[in-house]
C-alpha positions as CSV (number, residue, x, y, z in Angstrom):
1,M,0.0,0.0,0.0
2,Y,1.3,3.4,-0.9
3,Q,2.3,5.9,1.8
4,R,4.0,9.1,2.2
5,E,7.7,9.1,3.1
6,V,8.3,8.4,6.8
7,V,11.7,9.2,8.3
8,L,12.8,8.2,11.8
9,Y,15.7,10.1,13.3
10,T,17.4,7.9,15.9
11,R,20.5,7.5,18.0
12,S,22.1,4.1,17.7
13,H,22.0,2.0,20.8
14,S,19.1,4.0,22.3
15,L,16.3,2.0,23.8
16,N,13.7,4.6,22.8
17,S,14.9,4.5,19.2
18,W,14.6,0.8,19.2
19,R,11.1,1.1,20.6
20,A,10.2,3.6,17.9
21,K,11.4,1.3,15.1
22,R,9.5,-1.6,16.6
23,F,6.3,0.5,17.0
24,L,6.4,1.8,13.4
25,R,7.0,-1.7,12.1
26,H,4.2,-3.1,14.2
27,I,1.6,-0.6,12.9
28,G,2.8,-1.4,9.3
29,Y,4.7,1.6,8.1
30,R,7.8,1.5,5.9
31,F,10.3,4.1,7.1
32,D,13.9,5.3,6.6
33,V,16.2,5.5,9.6
34,I,18.7,8.3,10.0
35,D,21.2,7.9,12.9
36,T,22.1,11.3,14.4
37,R,24.9,10.0,16.6
38,H,27.6,10.7,14.0
39,D,26.3,14.1,12.9
40,P,25.6,16.5,15.8
41,K,24.8,19.3,13.4
42,L,21.8,17.3,12.1
43,L,20.1,17.7,15.5
44,V,20.7,21.4,15.4
45,E,19.2,21.6,11.9
46,L,16.2,19.5,13.0
47,S,15.6,21.7,16.0
48,E,15.7,24.8,13.8
49,A,13.2,23.2,11.4
50,T,10.8,22.2,14.2
51,Q,11.4,25.4,16.2
52,H,12.0,23.4,19.4
53,K,14.7,21.0,20.7
54,V,14.6,17.7,18.9
55,V,15.6,14.6,20.9
56,P,15.7,11.3,19.0
57,P,13.7,9.3,18.2
58,Y,11.8,11.8,16.1
59,V,9.5,11.2,13.2
60,F,8.9,13.2,10.1
61,V,6.2,12.4,7.5
62,A,6.5,13.9,4.0
63,Q,9.3,16.2,5.4
64,R,7.1,17.6,8.1
65,P,7.9,17.2,11.8
66,V,5.4,14.9,13.5
67,G,7.0,14.3,16.9
68,D,8.7,12.0,19.3
69,L,7.7,8.4,20.2
70,G,5.0,9.5,22.7
71,T,3.4,11.9,20.1
72,V,3.5,9.3,17.4
73,R,1.9,6.7,19.6
74,A,-0.9,9.1,20.6
75,L,-1.4,10.0,16.9
76,A,-1.5,6.3,16.0
77,H,-4.1,5.5,18.7
78,S,-6.3,8.4,17.7
79,G,-6.1,7.5,13.9
80,Q,-4.5,10.8,13.0
81,L,-1.1,9.2,12.1
82,E,-2.8,7.1,9.4
83,H,-4.4,10.2,8.1
84,L,-1.0,12.0,8.0
85,V,0.8,9.1,6.3
86,R,-1.9,8.2,3.7
87,E,-3.9,11.5,3.3
88,D,-5.1,12.1,-0.3
89,L,-3.4,9.1,-1.7
């Protein structure tokens, strides 16, 4: 099934990053993973893009900031994440 691009920004060896990957797989989304551990500037750029401090794991859908694992779980349980990922497709 077609979906918008989902990107998960993580930190390698982070329990929350592992949980975020597992959660996104469990609900059936394909996603790209970008590890921020080796590029500290990337977190600064993400924080500027979202206008608040970004702490991995952090999800973007179609190049738009969605949120951290707690936010993504809440959106998934409310049905809004499905709408974000598959809207108008």
